[in-house]
C-alpha positions in Angstrom: -7.7 -17.0 -5.1 -7.2 -15.4 -1.7 -5.3 -12.1 -1.3 -2.5 -14.2 0.3 -2.0 -15.9 -3.1 -1.6 -12.6 -5.0 2.0 -11.8 -5.7 3.5 -8.5 -6.7 6.0 -9.3 -9.4 8.9 -6.8 -9.4 9.5 -7.5 -13.1 6.2 -5.8 -13.8 5.8 -2.0 -13.7 3.7 -0.7 -10.8 0.4 -0.3 -12.6 0.6 -3.8 -14.0 1.7 -5.2 -10.6 -1.2 -3.5 -8.8 -3.8 -4.4 -11.4 -4.0 -8.0 -10.2 -4.1 -7.0 -6.5 -7.4 -6.5 -4.6 -8.8 -3.0 -4.7 -8.0 -2.6 -1.0 -4.3 -3.1 -1.8 -4.4 -0.3 -4.4 -6.1 1.9 -1.9 -3.5 1.0 0.8 -0.7 2.0 -1.6 -2.4 5.4 -2.2 -2.9 5.9 1.5 0.8 5.4 2.2 1.8 7.6 -0.7 -0.5 10.5 0.3 -0.8 10.4 4.1 2.6 8.9 5.0 4.7 10.5 2.2 5.6 7.0 0.9 6.8 5.6 4.3 5.7 2.0 4.7 7.3 1.9 8.2 5.4 5.0 9.4 2.1 3.6 8.2 2.8 0.2 9.8 3.7 1.9 13.1 0.4 3.9 13.0 -1.5 0.7 12.4 0.2 -1.1 15.3 -0.4 1.9 17.6 -4.1 2.0 16.7 -4.5 -1.8 17.3 -2.7 -1.4 20.7 -5.2 1.4 21.7 -2.4 4.0 21.6 -2.6 7.4 19.8 -2.3 7.2 16.1 -2.4 9.6 13.1 -4.9 8.1 10.7 -7.6 5.5 11.0 -6.9 3.1 8.2 -9.6 0.5 7.7 -9.4 -1.7 4.6 -12.0 -4.4 5.2 -10.9 -8.0 4.4 -7.2 -7.0 4.1 -4.3 -7.8 6.4 -2.8 -4.3 6.1 0.4 -5.1 7.9 1.1 -8.1 5.7 0.3 -6.1 2.6 2.5 -3.2 3.7 5.4 -5.6 3.9 4.7 -7.0 0.5 4.4 -3.5 -1.1 7.6 -2.4 0.6 9.4 -5.4 -0.7 8.1 -4.8 -4.2 9.3 -1.2 -4.1 12.7 -2.2 -2.8 13.1 -4.8 -5.5 11.8 -2.4 -8.2 13.5 0.7 -7.0 10.5 3.0 -7.7 7.4 4.0 -5.8 4.5 1.6 -6.5 1.8 4.3 -6.3 3.4 7.0 -8.4 1.4 6.3 -11.5 -1.9 6.1 -9.6 -1.1 9.5 -7.9 -0.3 11.1 -11.3 -3.6 9.7 -12.7 -5.5 11.0 -9.7 -4.0 14.5 -10.0 -4.9 14.8 -13.7 -8.6 14.1 -12.7 -8.7 17.2 -10.5 
């Protein structure tokens, strides 16, 4: 199954929805939550600027992943679900510190 076939089911809570996604997608969700304060649009703009050779804030490189396509899918999931997709992963990461 390619990453294009992976769907994020808004009926599932975030941790369950992300568990079936590629590791790069989980990483991308954390990047947006931490570096872009949860703004999918800001992250997408940064990616577009980097690809166009313009100044950008962060170098995001998730090999084998279409970051812009996944940003849209993650944003759509959040809108349908009404909660941040990476909140559980952030809380888990904070407890490990």
